[in-house]
N, C-alpha and C positions, 0 to 999 in steps of 0.2 A: 641105511637108508635101506629105502621101498622096494618092490621091483619094478615100478614104473621109473625109481630115479635111476637104478643101474639099468635098467634099458636104455633111457635118452642119452648116458656115459658113454655107453655103448657104439651107438650110432653113429656120439659125435664124434667119439676120434676115428672113426675108420671115414667119417667128414673131411675135417680138417687137413689129416696128410693128404689127402687127395685134391684137398684147393692148394695147398701149397703146390706140392706136384703142378697142377697147373699153370698156378704166376710162374714158377722156375721153365718151365718150359717153353709159354707162351707167354711172354714176357709183355706186356702192355700198360698203360696209363686204369684202361675197364679192368681190368684182370684184377689190379692189387688192389681197384677201391671192391670188386669182386667179392674176394677175396675176406680185406672189411668189417663189408657187410654180413656176407655170411656168416663168421664168427661174432660181429652184434649179434643177427640172430638167433642164435644156436646161445647163446646165452641170453637173452632178451626172453626165448622161452621158457631155458631151465627155469631163470627167475619166477616168472610169473606163474607155472603151473606148480613149483617142485621144492623152492629157494626157502626153508624153516623163520626166512628174515622177516620182519614185514614192509624195513625199508628197501627188499630189494624187491621184495612183491608189487610194492607203490612204485617204486622205479629203480627202476631192470633194468639191468645196466651203469646208469649214474652214479646208484649209489652206492660201486665201485671207489669211485672216487672220492666219496667221505674215509671209506675204509683203510685208505692207501694215505691220507694227510695225517690220519686219525696214527693207523700207525708209523711214519716220521715224526710226528706233531716235538716228541722227548729231544728226536736233535736238535729240531728247527729252535725250536727256540733256545737250549742253552747254545749252540752256536751261532742264532743269528738277535734272537729278540730279546734276554734275559740282559737284564745289564748286570758289568763286574762286580756286584755287591748286592743283588738278588735272591739267588740260587741257595737253597736249602738241601741235603745236609753244609755242603759248603760251599762257599760260593767261586766266581771266576777267580778273586783276586784271593781266597785262599789257597789253590786248585795251582793257580802261576807261581804262588810266591812257595809252594812245597816244590811245585817242577825247577823252578829255576833255585833251590836252596840245593838239589836231589841234583840236579845238573852242573852244579858248581858255577853258575852266572851273576851275574848281576842281578841283586835284591834290592836296592834303590829304587825308591819314589820318588817324583821327579813334580814338580809342580804344585803341590800340597795334595793334603788327604780330597780325598772321590766322597768320605763320610759327609752323613751331619752329626757333629759334634755334642751338638744343643740337644740332640731328638731323643727325648724318656728312653729309657732303660742301656744310656749308650755308656760303656766302660772307658774308665780312666785312670791312670797311675799321678802320684805324687813325685816328683822330679826333688829334687835340692841341689841348690846354690853350689852344694860342698859336693859335688860329683867325687866320687873313687874308685878302683877296682877289686872285683872278688876275689877273693884270698884264692889259690894254688888247692890247696887241703883243702875249702872246703865245697869240693863242687861233684866231692861223693859222698855217700851219706852209708855208715854203718848201721846191716841189720845181725839184732842180733841181739835176743836178753841173753839175762842170765842164766834160763834155764837152756841154754845153745851154745854150741863146743864147737863152731866152723859158722862165724858172724861172716857175710858176706859184705864188700862195698860196693855200691850200685851206684849208678852216674841218677843223674837228677832224672834223665828221658828218656824211657825204654821200652822195648818192642807191648803192648799189650796181645793178651789171648786172641790165639787163630789157629785153630787144630787142620791139619792136615789131613784128609777131607774134605773142606769145606775149601782150603786152599789146596791149589794144585803143589803135586813136589820139587818144581823149577821153585816159585815161592817161595815155597818152603827155605828149601839151600839158599836160596839168594839172601834174603831175612838172616836166615844165621848165617850167615858168612860175613852180612855185613856188620851185624851184632860184634865177633869177631874184632873185625876192622875198627867199628869205633867204639870199641870196654864196653856193652852196653849188655844184657840180659837181653831173653828170648822168651816168652812164654807161650808153651805149648800149647795153652790153648786145653779144653777138655779132651779132647781126642786120640791123645795117646803120645807118648814120645817114641819117634819115629826117626826113622831111618836118615830120614831127610834132615831132620836134629843136628844130625851128628857129625857138623860141620867145622865146630872146632867154637862158636859162640859162646855164650853161657848162657845156661837153660832156668828156667823157674817153673817147674813140669807141674802142670795145674790137672790135678785129684774132682772130676767133678761125679754127679752119683749114679753114673752109668761105672767109673771105675774101670772104664778102659784102658786097661795094659797092663792092667793089678787083681784083674775080676778072677773068680772063680765060676764054672760054666753056667753058677746058676744066679746071679750077676750080682755076686757078692762081693766083696773085698779078700783081696789075698794078699797076706804079707811076707811071703814067701820071693811072691813076683816084686814088687814093687820093691824089697830091699832092693835087689838084683839092678835094678837100677836105679833108682835112687840113690845110690849108692856108686854110681860112676862118677870121675871126676868133674865132667863137663856140668852137670846135675846141684846149683848153687841153692838152691832154695826149692820148698815143693808150700802149693797152696790152692788149700781143699774151697776149691766152687759152690756157696750154696746158691749163690743168684749172681744173673749177671745183668746192663741194663734193659739190654736191645725187648727181653722179654722175660722179666724176675718172677720166678714161682709158675713157671711150664716150660716141660720137656719137654721131648722132643722125638725124632723117627728119620733113622736113617732109612730105607727102604730098604725089600734085601736085590733088586736090581740093583741097586750101586750099593753093595758089600763085595768088592773084588777077595779074591783071595790076599792080595798084599794089602788093607782095610780090615777081613779079616784076625787077618795074621798080625796086624802091630795091634789092632783093639783084643783081640782075642776074647772072639767074636763066634758063632758060627758061619756059614756062610750055606746065602737061602733064606737066612731069617731073618724079617724084620728085627733093626739095635735098638732097642728102647732106653731114652734118656728118663729114667722117675724127674719127675717136678721137686723127688726131695732124698733125699741119700738115707738108706738102707740103715750105715753103721755107728748112727745116734740118732737121736730127738727131743732131746732139751740141752736148751745152756751147757749144761758140766758136763756132758756128753758130747758137746763138739771140741768142749778142751781136751776132757778124755782121749777124745780124736788126736786134735793136735801134740800129745804127750806120746800116744803111740808111732806115727807117723816122723817126727822124730828125734828118737832109740831107734825106729826104723831104719832110719835114714844116714845114726851114725851120728845123730847130734846138730844137723841143718836145721837155717831156720826157714818153720812151717807158719804159716799166715792163713784167714781167709779170705772168700772176696765175696761182697754180697752188694745190692742196691738196695739204698734202705729205704721202707716202705711203712711199717709195722715202726713205731719210734720206740715204743718199749719193749720188744725182742731185743731190740740193740741192746737197752739197758737192760736185759734178765741177764743177756751171757758175758755185761762189765756185773751185773749182782753178782754171776759164778766167777769171776775171775776172785774176786774177793771174796766169798766162799770155801773155792777151791786151790789159793793159791798160783791156781795156772793163768801161766799168760801166752796170747800167740806169739809172734817174735812180730810181725807185720797184717796190716789188716787192708784190704787194697777196697777203697772202695766206686764202685759202678755209679752209672747216673746216666739218669733216666734219657738223654737224648745221644745218650753211645751204644756200639753194638753194628757187629760187621755182618750179621747174621742173621738169618729173612727168618721172621716173626711175625702171628699176626697183630693186623690195624692195629688191632682196641689195644695187645698191648703195647707195641712200641704207642702209642702214643697220651695214651693215658694211668700209667705203670708207674710207678718212682718215681720220687725223689732227685733232683735234678742236679752234675755233679759239687758244684759248687755248695748248694748247700746238704748237700749227704756230708759232703769233706768239713766240715762248721759243724755241722751234729755230731759225726764221731771224733773229731777232736775237742770238742767242747765237754762229750762224753766222757773224756778217758783223763782230760785233767779237772774236772768236776768229781772223780771218782780215785784224785791218786793215781792213776798209771800212766798216764802218758809218759812219761820219762821210760819206759818198759817199749813200748809195743812201737815200732814204724809206721808211719800212714802215709800209703802209696795210693794218688788219685788217678782216675783210669777214668777217664771220658773225650772230650773231644776237645783236640787238642794240635792246633795246627801250628798255631806260633810263638814264639818266646810272647809273649803279654800272656797267653793260656797258662801256659806253664808257673807266670809270676803272680795270675790271678792263684791256680789255687797252690802254692807255697804259699801262698799270703793268707787263705782261711786255716789250714792247719796240716796240710801236705809235708810229706818230707821227702817223695820222689813223686816221678808223673809219668804215667804210663800213656802209648796213644799205640792204632790200630788202621781205622780208616786211614791215616796222613802216614801209615809205611807202606800201607798199598798205595797210594799216590807217586809212593816214593821210586815205589815199582814201574808206575806206567798206569796207574788205575786210570780210567777217565769221566770214570762214578759213571756211565750207566747206564747203572744201578738194574742189572741179572747178575748177579751172584747165587743167585737158587734156582736160573734156570739150567744153570750148566754150560753155557754159552757162553763165558761171559770175555769180549771179544779180543782182552787185551793176554788173555790165557793165565789170569792170577787165580780169580774165583770155580775151577772151574776142576773132574776130573777128565773130562776128554784129550786122550794123548797128544793129540794133532796140534788142540790148542796150547793145552800146559807148554810142549819143548819149545813153543815157538819164543816163552821170553829166556832171551840167553841170561844166566845165572850171572859171569863174568862177567857183564860189566855195567847189570843189573845192584851188584851187591854195594859195590861201589854208590852206587847212589845210594842206600838206606843208608851207609854210613857217612853219607854226607850231609844227608838232609837232617838228621838228628842231631849231627854232630853243630851245623851252623845252626840249625834252631836252639838249642841251651848254648851258643854261642850271644845267639840274638836275647838271648834270656840275663846270661852274666852283663849282659851292654845295659839292658833296661835294670837289674838292681846296683849294680854302681853308678849308672847316672840314679837314681831313687836316693845314694850315701850312703849306700851298705855293702861294705864287702864280705859278708857272710849270706847268702843263700837264708838262713835259721831265724837269719835277728829280722824279715819280715811280717811285717803283722796289717791286721788288716783295715787297718788309720791311712793309709797309705794306697787303700781301692781306694775308687768312688765312684756312685750310678748316677745319673742323671733322672731327677726327682720328676713326673708330672709337673710341679709345681716352677720345674727351671732351674733346681738347687741342686749341687753337688751332694750328694750327700755316701759318708763315709763306709765302707762297711761296716767299722764296725757297730753303727747304726742296722745298717739288713741281716750283721750274723753278732747279735749282742754277742760276748767272750763271757762261760759262765770261770766268775773267781775260784781258783783252785783246792779241792775238798771239797765246796761247799755243800757237797750230795752228795756227803759223808757227817754234815753234821742234822742239826734239829731241821722240822720241813719248811718248818714259820724260818728259816733265811733260803729254802729254794725256791726262787725264779715261778710264777706266775705259771709263766706256760712249759712250764717244765713240771711240774707236778701233779698232772694225773699221769703220764707216761711213767713217771717215778713208778709213783702208786701202782699200777698196772703191771711195775715188771715183778718176775719172778727168779730168781737163782734157776727155781727144780722143775721150770716148764716156763714154754714161748708160747702158751695161753694166759689172755690177762687173769692177776689178780684179783677179780672184782671184789672180791670180802674187802680187800684192803684201803679201797674207794663208797669213798660216804655216800650210800640208798639218799635220797632225795624225795 
């Protein structure tokens, strides 16, 4: 602020209380008008002479009307203008459905659908004239291959990764207590296994590139710190985070100002310093190195299931991991596939909008890779993307997932209103904030029941749909039962959208490998994430 601007505001602050005093002690319409005019003149002079904004200089005082309207535009649109099926990432219909199921209210739809079911891209499912009921023993999935000594029975819908630090202490506690009540797991996110996660709910401990909670002073991996927490009974599985859908191949920085004593203690970092999450892991830089890290974590945890999470980008890099599995004989117990449409965390706009493969496509690709290499029966697939309804679960299971994770709708069940202020520390519902005054407004004892209710009722909806499709086991879903409306106005089955590979087809002669797979197959190398250009014919 320049000297003249400071002088102007000093004068204004002296004039304003004087005019208010006069208005209060000499009450009359003339005095009220004079106060209003005085303020108008003061603000107008400032706008004309000192304002850095062109609009204010050209339209003094009046320009603030535009700023005020612009400030409340998201709320006006959300509450009064947008239709029930228009908003993104979650429209009003989806949010209301989550809220109703979380609160145990009626979730039926009267008078028919509000959607245009003949629109291009519309998804639907093929029902059966011989409906059945999903068998109880098929509603959970056992995760843990031959190399795992402590397999885990997982629900079909669970809470995806959200860290303490991104979410408030009360939000973490409510989700974990909800997981205990509902019988599903709660992924810690890469921010570490905090005391707030220890409410009795099953834990999947995510290990990110910062190794928070199990790191050395220089940011490397600390085996003993990992063992100490990983062997706790509450920790059921370990997930190595390679990338996430919101910002694949992008690290993060937690500014020093936000590193409280508590967060520093939980993450094993220093107060007063920026906390860096690098884009890549220090413990490995090759496909074989990733698998060796899987073995290391499995041994340190006492034989618990260990897997990794990634968003699909370069397809030959994932094929390289699969080739390394064949070469080393090491397989993870599960692979979590994140979708580019997902993400609770703040991310650069270009990363959010332009990088990564959508969840259904990524899940189908990973499933096909494992089938084509004869590995599918040894590895579970967890599909982590935008999941609000039972139909969302069904579509992911149909293209190859065994289990589904949800994050943002778990937040909605807590009371999130999609204000999209997660990165401002001013979340209006006390969920995505570290402000203690905001965070404590979230009541753990009532909200954890809503989390459990949402999970249970959404799964019930998914099982109802599967039964209506004539199946009694979610594992028997297959892509042909899901269809998408094409631009030509016909229903295109998912096995045409996401063609299935034959079992072991990638292990045979190249002439049997489908044409759209051959290039990535040749580029993939078990020894490196870099493309194997020597294997590609030069033109």
